[in-house]
C-alpha positions as a Python dict, from the first residue, in 0.01 Angstrom:
ca = {
    (1, 'X'): (0, 0, 0),
    (2, 'X'): (23, 306, -218),
    (3, 'X'): (-15, 631, -83),
    (4, 'X'): (-129, 974, -237),
    (5, 'X'): (62, 1250, -89),
    (6, 'X'): (-146, 1498, 89),
    (7, 'X'): (-204, 1830, -54),
    (8, 'X'): (-170, 2016, 273),
    (9, 'X'): (-458, 2188, 246),
    (10, 'X'): (-673, 1989, 510),
    (11, 'X'): (-791, 1747, 237),
    (12, 'X'): (-820, 1383, 360),
    (13, 'X'): (-563, 1169, 259),
    (14, 'X'): (-651, 837, 107),
    (15, 'X'): (-477, 529, 78),
    (16, 'X'): (-536, 456, -279),
    (17, 'X'): (-539, 85, -267),
    (18, 'X'): (-484, -173, 10),
    (19, 'X'): (-443, -504, -102),
    (20, 'X'): (-461, -829, 177),
    (21, 'X'): (-331, -1136, 60),
    (22, 'X'): (-321, -1277, 429),
    (23, 'X'): (-447, -1217, 756),
    (24, 'X'): (-363, -863, 936),
    (25, 'X'): (-313, -948, 1277),
    (26, 'X'): (-213, -616, 1381),
    (27, 'X'): (-454, -362, 1555),
    (28, 'X'): (-398, 20, 1479),
    (29, 'X'): (-580, 353, 1564),
    (30, 'X'): (-574, 695, 1412),
    (31, 'X'): (-680, 1030, 1589),
    (32, 'X'): (-924, 1095, 1321),
    (33, 'X'): (-1214, 914, 1127),
    (34, 'X'): (-1109, 660, 846),
    (35, 'X'): (-1347, 500, 595),
    (36, 'X'): (-1290, 189, 443),
    (37, 'X'): (-1452, 95, 81),
    (38, 'X'): (-1414, -288, -21),
    (39, 'X'): (-1388, -314, -382),
    (40, 'X'): (-1290, -675, -397),
    (41, 'X'): (-1299, -963, -197),
    (42, 'X'): (-1424, -1033, 140),
    (43, 'X'): (-1283, -933, 508),
    (44, 'X'): (-1369, -927, 864),
    (45, 'X'): (-1305, -559, 977),
    (46, 'X'): (-1291, -541, 1389),
    (47, 'X'): (-1368, -201, 1514),
    (48, 'X'): (-1325, -194, 1917),
    (49, 'X'): (-1525, -473, 2008),
    (50, 'X'): (-1713, -534, 1744),
    (51, 'X'): (-1648, -751, 1401),
    (52, 'X'): (-1819, -677, 1088),
    (53, 'X'): (-1831, -901, 766),
    (54, 'X'): (-1774, -692, 463),
    (55, 'X'): (-1777, -771, 99),
    (56, 'X'): (-1731, -578, -239),
    (57, 'X'): (-1948, -268, -199),
    (58, 'X'): (-1902, -244, 156),
    (59, 'X'): (-1832, 63, 350),
    (60, 'X'): (-1720, 74, 711),
    (61, 'X'): (-1670, 426, 909),
    (62, 'X'): (-1410, 373, 1199),
    (63, 'X'): (-1421, 632, 1451),
    (64, 'X'): (-1128, 845, 1558),
    (65, 'X'): (-897, 659, 1804),
    (66, 'X'): (-1091, 325, 1810),
    (67, 'X'): (-836, 16, 1750),
    (68, 'X'): (-916, -180, 1417),
    (69, 'X'): (-810, -442, 1204),
    (70, 'X'): (-851, -580, 859),
    (71, 'X'): (-831, -978, 803),
    (72, 'X'): (-907, -1099, 454),
    (73, 'X'): (-1151, -1387, 500),
    (74, 'X'): (-1190, -1467, 138),
    (75, 'X'): (-1008, -1685, -107),
    (76, 'X'): (-865, -1386, -352),
    (77, 'X'): (-702, -1073, -268),
    (78, 'X'): (-904, -802, -33),
    (79, 'X'): (-892, -477, -227),
    (80, 'X'): (-998, -149, -48),
    (81, 'X'): (-969, 216, -24),
    (82, 'X'): (-902, 344, 298),
    (83, 'X'): (-979, 750, 331),
    (84, 'X'): (-785, 885, 627),
    (85, 'X'): (-996, 1221, 712),
    (86, 'X'): (-659, 1414, 786),
    (87, 'X'): (-396, 1600, 608),
    (88, 'X'): (-154, 1397, 764),
    (89, 'X'): (-132, 1009, 796),
    (90, 'X'): (-95, 937, 1172),
    (91, 'X'): (-111, 595, 1286),
    (92, 'X'): (-25, 405, 1607),
    (93, 'X'): (41, 10, 1589),
    (94, 'X'): (-99, -178, 1883),
}
């Protein structure tokens, strides 16, 4: 996963592209909102107790401090852009 260094002015720090070829079983959360834009492929995104099926063009908003994970459910690479609403990337793996 590539990241762009935060400019340090409070601007959101995007994860440029996340590519998942296999299952991502690990849950995580952040102390700020995350927005996931699906560019290619399809996935099941679990946000709290809710599962959402997304495909190219889909957008999921993940509230602060809510556990979530991304599972590639397609036959191809899942490619998405994740925008983290923080000047600093903070993640707790569960």
